[in-house]
N, C-alpha and C positions, 0 to 999 in steps of 0.2 A: 385386656383391658376393654370394657366397653363402657365408647361415648353414647348412647341411646341416653343414657339416666340423666347427664346433663344437657340432653339436647330439654327433654320432657322437663327439669325443671325452668329454664328458659321458660319455653312455649307455656309451661302456665301461668309464671308472672305477667308476661307478653295478656296472655287472655284476664289477669285478672286486672291489670292495669283499665285493659279496657272496657272490661263490664263494670266498673268505675268512674271510670268516663262518661258513660252512659247514662251509667246512674243519676252522677252530676247535674247533667245536661240534662236531663229528663226531670230532675227535681227543680231546677232554677228556671225552663222553661213552664212549669208550673206556678212556683212561687210566682212570678214573671206577671204570668196572662193573670194569675187573680188579682193581683196589686191593680194591674190598669184595668181592672174590671171595677174595683173600688173608688178610682179619681173621675167625676163627673166631668166629660168635654164643657167650656165655655161653648156658649150660642157663637154663634157666627153673623159678624152684622156685617153684610155687604160693602153698602151706603148708608153716610150720614149725611148733613148739612147743620149748618152755622148763621145766625143773626146775630149783628155784633152790632148796635147802636151807641157808642159815645153818651158819660151820661147828661140827661137838664132833668130837672126836675124828679118825679116819681117815677117816671115812663121808663128812662132810658138805663144804658149799662147793663140791660138784664140779654146774659148768653142765653140765648136761645138752641136749642139741638131737638134737629126733627130725624127719626130712624128711618130708611129710605127705600133700603133692602136685606132680610135676611131674617132671621129665626125670633122667635117672640125673645125676649128678656126679661124674664123674671126678677123684679126690682129689689124684693128681698133680698138678693144674690148679687148684688152691687154695691160698688162705692164708687165714687166719682171725685175722682182728683180735679184738682183748679191749679195750674203753675200761671203763679202770676209774677215771675220774675224776670218778664219782658217789660214790664210796666215799671214805668220809674218812679211812683209816683207813691207807688203798693208800699207801705207797713210789711207786709206778710209776702215771702215769694212763695205760698202755697199755701193750701187748705183743701180739706176734704168732707165730702159729702156722705154721711157714711148712715149707719141705723135705721136703712131704707124698707119700706116705704113710710115720708113722714106724716105724721098723724096730726100736725097742728095746724090750724085754721085761725084766721083773725078776723072774726066780721065778715066775713065771703071770699079771704083771701088764703090760700093755698099754698101756706110759706111753711116754714122750717124752723126747728124746734130747735133747743139748746144741748138736744140727744142727739139732733143730725150734725153733731159737729167733735172733732175728736177732745177730748177733757184739756182746758188749758188752751184753747188753738184757740189765737186770736184772730178769728176769723175775717178775712176782708167782705164774706157774703154773706148779704143784708137777709135777717128772719123773714121778713114780711109784714105784713100789716092792716092797719083798715087802713089807710091811703097806698097803696101801693099797684100800682098795675098792672100785676104782674102776676104767674103760678107755677109751683112749684109740676103742673101740670101731671105727666105719668110718674112723677117721683112721689106722687103723694096719694097713698091710700084710697080716699073717696076717688078717683080717676082708675082706679084697676090695678088686679096684680104682675101687671107686664105692661111692659114698655114693646110695643109691637110696632111695627109701619103703619108711616102715617103718626105715630104718639111724637111730642113733642116734651122735653122737661126743662125749666128753664132757671136761673139763678139770676140775681141780682148783685152786682160787685159795686158795696157803699162807696160812694163818692168819697166822702169823708178820711177813709183808710184806703182807698185803693181808688184813686181820681185817674180816669183814662183818656190819654189823649188821641185822637183820628190816627193811624197807624197803626198803634202798639198793639201786640198781640199777646191774647191769653190761649196756654194749650189745657185743652178740658182730653181727662182721660176716662174710660169707664172698666176699670175690672170687676170679672167675676171671682166673688171670695172664693165660694168652694173649690177650685182647680185653680185660682193665685194668676187665672192668665188673661190681659189684655183684650179687652173685647174691640174696644176700638178707639181710637186720639184722634180730635179731630183740633186744628189749630183755628182758631176766632181773632181775625181783624176787625178793629174797632173803628165805624164809620163814622160821619161827623151824624151826628142825632135829627141836626136840622135840615 
């Protein structure tokens, strides 16, 4: 009786399993690499700053965010999330500014239109108008396609829907839509506007 035939079968099975594992690994690496190439990475913003005086008249209650360092951010690829849950008198806990850049202009004011807010959103964010003393800034089409170092964007919380007292905070998150990654988040603490 010869035992070499049994060994040959075992060796063949081991080799077949090894080849299958190597092929499966190669296919996985190729598919994973191709999928990674399809994802657009989010721009990196190293620093940003924020100003936020409380409301008084048409000038204050404006949250102004400034890009202080990092990559240029294509405005058409972002959504701005505004968390007002820490503001006691605010009717709504959150709002979004989307479908950017804004194209609305109201007698010199570069504001936001209804299309820049979610459908049915009872937004605490002011659209702007002829009496407004603020501008959407870098989020408006008239200011260029990118939010770059030194640029600012702004929005105003409407005093009737979201009265803010000194010391209350609003969190602003800028999201890169293609990758769904957060580019940066800043917390704005309302300071006395006077």
